[in-house]
C-alpha positions in Angstrom: -13.3 -16.7 21.7 -11.0 -17.7 18.8 -7.5 -16.6 18.3 -6.9 -15.0 14.9 -3.9 -13.6 13.1 -4.0 -10.2 11.4 -2.0 -9.1 8.4 0.8 -6.8 9.3 -0.1 -4.4 6.5 -3.9 -4.4 6.3 -7.0 -5.4 8.3 -7.3 -9.0 6.9 -7.6 -11.7 9.6 -7.8 -15.4 9.6 -7.5 -18.3 12.0 -5.1 -20.1 9.7 -1.5 -18.8 10.0 -0.6 -20.1 6.5 -3.4 -18.1 4.9 -2.1 -14.9 6.5 1.5 -15.6 5.7 0.7 -16.1 2.0 -1.5 -13.0 2.0 1.2 -10.8 3.5 3.5 -11.6 0.6 0.9 -10.2 -1.9 -0.9 -7.6 0.2 -1.6 -4.4 -1.6 -0.5 -2.4 1.4 2.9 -4.2 1.7 5.3 -1.6 0.3 7.7 -4.3 -1.1 5.0 -5.0 -3.7 5.1 -1.4 -5.0 1.4 -1.3 -5.6 -0.8 1.8 -5.9 -2.1 1.9 -2.3 1.3 2.7 -0.9 2.3 5.2 -3.7 2.6 8.9 -3.3 1.0 9.4 -6.8 -2.1 7.3 -6.1 -5.6 8.9 -5.9 -9.2 7.9 -6.3 -10.9 8.9 -9.6 -14.3 7.3 -8.8 -17.4 9.1 -7.6 -19.9 8.0 -4.9 -17.5 5.5 -3.3 -16.8 3.8 -6.7 -13.2 2.5 -6.6 -11.4 3.7 -9.7 -7.6 4.1 -9.1 -5.8 7.1 -10.6 -2.2 8.0 -11.0 -0.8 11.5 -10.9 2.0 10.6 -13.3 -0.5 9.0 -15.7 0.7 5.4 -15.4 -1.8 2.5 -15.8 -3.0 2.4 -12.2 -5.4 -0.5 -12.8 -2.6 -2.6 -14.1 0.0 -1.8 -11.4 -2.6 -2.0 -8.6 -3.1 -5.6 -9.6 0.4 -6.6 -10.6 2.6 -4.4 -8.5 6.2 -3.4 -9.2 5.2 -0.1 -10.8 8.1 1.7 -12.4 6.9 5.1 -11.1 6.2 4.0 -7.5 7.3 6.3 -4.7 6.5 5.3 -1.2 3.9 7.7 0.2 5.4 7.7 3.7 8.9 8.7 2.4 8.3 12.5 2.7 6.8 12.2 6.2 9.7 9.9 7.3 12.2 12.4 5.8 10.6 15.3 7.7 10.6 13.5 11.0 14.3 12.5 10.6 15.3 16.1 9.7 13.4 17.3 12.8 15.2 14.8 15.0 18.5 16.0 13.6 17.5 19.6 14.2 17.7 20.6 10.6 
């Protein structure tokens, strides 16, 4: 059995810690990168499991999915976190 390290944001694994550390900085699911996978406006336009990213506010999803730092990015977990916090506060 080998010990492996797993990315904190996705399912990527590797035996080399340096590989995982470098990957986490650019991972599409790391919300600091503001990429489509973590955006409230992201959806799939493709059919039959074809991956074609879409954007509800009509920004270039293909570009920002690759580059990150989308100007229209809104964290998809924000509304859920807000609701949970309001519930904790009894509001």
